[in-house]
C-alpha atoms as one frame of an Amber mdcrd trajectory, in Angstrom:
protein
  94.297 111.156 138.626  94.946 107.543 137.540  97.690 107.121 134.996  96.705
 106.247 131.443  98.352 106.562 128.062  96.981 107.324 124.604  98.975 106.199
 121.577  97.866 106.439 117.979  98.854 105.584 114.446 100.050 108.521 112.364
  97.141 108.740 109.928  94.794 111.715 110.051  91.778 109.817 111.415  93.776
 108.331 114.312  95.316 111.675 115.252  91.889 113.409 115.217  90.459 110.759
 117.567  93.484 111.175 119.854  92.971 114.955 120.035  89.323 114.503 120.892
  90.106 111.938 123.588  92.765 114.080 125.259  90.162 116.834 125.725  87.352
 114.463 126.698  88.926 112.147 129.262  91.438 114.433 130.907  89.156 115.049
 133.893  87.847 111.505 134.350  89.050 108.834 136.745  89.588 105.221 135.720
  89.878 102.118 137.839  92.739 100.905 135.635  95.994 102.643 136.552  97.835
 100.878 133.734  95.453 101.669 130.883  96.754 102.170 127.342  94.325 103.447
 124.698  95.521 102.344 121.248  94.085 104.154 118.203  94.644 102.515 114.817
  94.004  99.232 113.034  94.782  95.618 113.893  98.350  95.917 112.583  99.085
  98.890 114.818  97.613  97.052 117.820  99.806  93.995 117.120 102.914  96.202
 116.948 101.968  97.958 120.192 101.386  94.699 122.077 104.754  93.308 120.972
 106.531  96.465 122.123 104.907  96.023 125.545 105.339  92.269 125.980 106.887
  92.516 129.460 104.306  94.912 130.883 101.084  94.198 132.751  99.214  97.002
 131.014  95.630  96.803 129.796  95.054  97.761 126.160  91.823  99.288 124.869
  91.865  99.510 121.079  89.896 102.068 119.072  89.521 101.220 115.395  90.527
 103.820 112.836  91.539 101.279 110.197  89.522  98.980 107.960  88.433  95.772
 109.696  89.636  96.322 113.261  88.834  92.855 114.601  91.034  93.362 117.683
  89.690  96.877 118.230  86.573  98.592 119.571  84.287 100.849 117.567  84.824
 104.506 118.441  81.907 106.317 120.070  82.528 109.912 121.072  79.404 109.955
 123.266  80.008 106.647 125.058  83.788 106.432 125.254  84.031 107.166 129.011
  81.288 104.682 129.871  82.784 102.074 127.538  86.242 102.441 129.088  84.910
 102.138 132.634  82.786  99.079 131.888  85.168  97.303 129.503  85.781  93.580
 130.033  89.309  92.214 129.990  90.557  89.047 128.279  94.139  87.751 128.377
  95.764  86.048 125.400  99.196  84.464 125.005 101.184  84.741 121.758 102.911
  82.138 119.647 106.686  82.036 119.813 108.403  81.305 116.498 111.970  79.972
 116.484 113.526  79.715 113.017 116.789  78.102 111.913 117.812  79.460 108.516
 120.081  77.948 105.836 123.149  79.424 107.582 122.061  77.761 110.864 121.319
  81.158 112.437 118.518  81.133 115.004 115.900  83.899 114.946 112.975  84.322
 117.346 109.786  86.349 117.148 106.298  86.511 118.651 103.024  86.172 116.743
  99.636  87.072 118.217  97.600  86.018 115.166  99.556  83.431 113.221 102.862
  82.096 111.952 102.892  81.798 108.146 105.241  79.495 106.271 105.329  80.621
 102.628 107.070  79.478  99.475 109.857  81.878  98.546 110.187  81.056  94.846
 108.072  79.931  91.886 108.219  76.342  93.167 105.853  75.009  95.820 107.159
  74.339  99.320 107.847  70.761 100.439 107.225  70.462 104.180 106.918  67.948
 106.983 104.951  68.812 110.131 105.228  67.346 113.619 103.164  68.046 116.754
 105.233  66.978 119.746 106.529  63.505 118.841 103.635  62.800 116.471 104.051
  63.179 112.720 101.040  65.109 111.407 102.033  64.993 107.773 105.139  63.398
 106.267 105.214  65.483 103.092 103.032  68.453 102.220 103.569  70.108  98.835
 101.809  73.478  98.915 102.219  77.232  98.784 102.770  77.060 102.547 101.051
  76.471 105.866  99.630  78.565 108.716  99.735  77.987 112.459  97.023  80.162
 114.008  95.933  81.110 117.520  92.222  81.374 118.402  92.548  85.184 118.303
  94.026  84.960 114.802  91.763  82.216 113.497  89.397  84.756 111.909  92.234
  86.525 110.061  94.530  84.976 107.396  93.593  81.503 108.692  89.955  82.016
 107.714  90.983  83.216 104.249  92.736  79.888 103.595  89.641  78.009 104.838
  91.084  77.163 108.254  88.732  76.555 111.213  87.587  79.306 113.571  88.664
  78.473 117.129  86.922  79.525 120.333  89.048  81.831 122.456  89.180  79.429
 125.416  89.646  76.264 123.315  93.360  75.759 124.176  93.795  74.771 120.515
  95.861  75.870 117.520  94.943  75.555 113.857  97.361  74.144 111.281  96.003
  75.042 107.832  97.596  74.424 104.416  97.827  77.177 101.811  96.813  75.862
  98.360  97.809  72.229  98.991  98.937  70.302  95.895  99.869  66.967  97.502
  97.938  65.615  99.310  95.352  67.788  97.561  92.523  66.970  99.950  94.430
  67.604 103.198  92.404  70.188 105.120  94.814  70.727 107.997  94.470  69.855
 111.667  93.379  71.309 114.996  95.897  70.484 117.751  96.233  71.254 121.454
  98.464  74.185 122.359 100.548  72.332 124.964 103.053  70.779 122.533 105.381
  72.476 120.068 104.835  72.281 116.313 107.927  71.676 114.169 107.821  72.428
 110.440 110.790  71.254 108.363 111.692  72.289 104.832 112.381  68.985 103.032
 114.216  70.644 100.145 115.714  73.992 101.268 118.135  74.394  98.335 115.565
  73.886  95.560 112.376  74.998  97.351 113.218  77.901  99.723 110.610  79.117
 102.210 110.140  82.108 104.486 108.612  82.160 107.966 106.497  85.130 109.038
 105.400  85.917 112.601 102.472  88.324 112.120 104.492  90.870 110.099 108.146
  89.893 110.745 109.724  87.719 108.020 112.685  85.322 108.212 113.831  84.107
 104.780 115.497  80.833 103.772 114.094  78.913 106.741 115.140  75.288 107.297
 113.184  74.445 110.460 110.474  76.411 112.240 109.355  75.648 115.787 106.073
  77.164 116.941 104.666  77.029 120.464 102.462  79.066 122.775 104.428  81.278
 125.175 102.302  81.159 128.328 104.759  83.377 130.208 103.505  86.346 128.188
  99.942  87.608 128.656  98.425  90.459 126.697  95.456  92.052 128.494  92.900
  93.365 126.007  89.814  95.416 126.913  86.535  95.206 124.996  83.211  96.999
 125.145  80.660  95.064 127.148  78.476  94.127 124.169  81.336  93.581 121.685
  83.724  91.157 123.373  86.364  89.296 121.394  84.556  86.029 122.197  81.365
  87.446 120.690  83.176  88.652 117.555  84.647  85.185 117.022  81.220  83.587
 117.523  79.702  85.928 114.923  82.396  84.902 112.424  81.717  81.219 113.146
  78.008  81.680 112.432  78.807  83.686 109.297  81.133  80.944 108.026  78.535
  78.226 108.671  75.817  80.085 106.746  78.006  80.954 103.733
């Protein structure tokens, strides 16, 4: 029998699906000998991918959470067929490198986005560069997001950032509640060059940097770039690909 692994979140719904799957697919063969079935929500999938960043495994997500954008809908009747016919897409994460006020360097990966957030009652004061080009000299805001195409329908969409096609080779830089310049809507940039965000007033206006769900406080400079050496292989049901989900969100945004 081909090797596969089932891992699940600890909530009741996830564990019930896992039990059912263990009984149902024990006797079936799969082409993938490195298949991991992940049962949970988007957050659990993100954690699982990061724990397996040096593997070449293929991850099939089953949603037992709320939104489940990165996951597949569970179908007890069609699960074997869906697994066998699933289409694979590969995505690379963002790498966040943060220098804090004590000049310590901290690194983390982000599959959806890197969030730069004000840490006190006062707005953040930031400058943003893309490669050698200055994108904005001084942004006063609650923060800024750097989002991947896969994450462009998540927090990025909530702050009115653009939805990016999966194969666009672009990143979104979107302000969070900009105060000055008030009308700055952000920028779409290519993913080949690094983005450097600098806190212009770290003593008076502290900020934190968050890679998906890992936070670094009192950040002075944040460098964000795509790490093309890491590839996460995600499997999706034939009629519910990640590309299709993103396209649906684009249409929904345009009609709202």
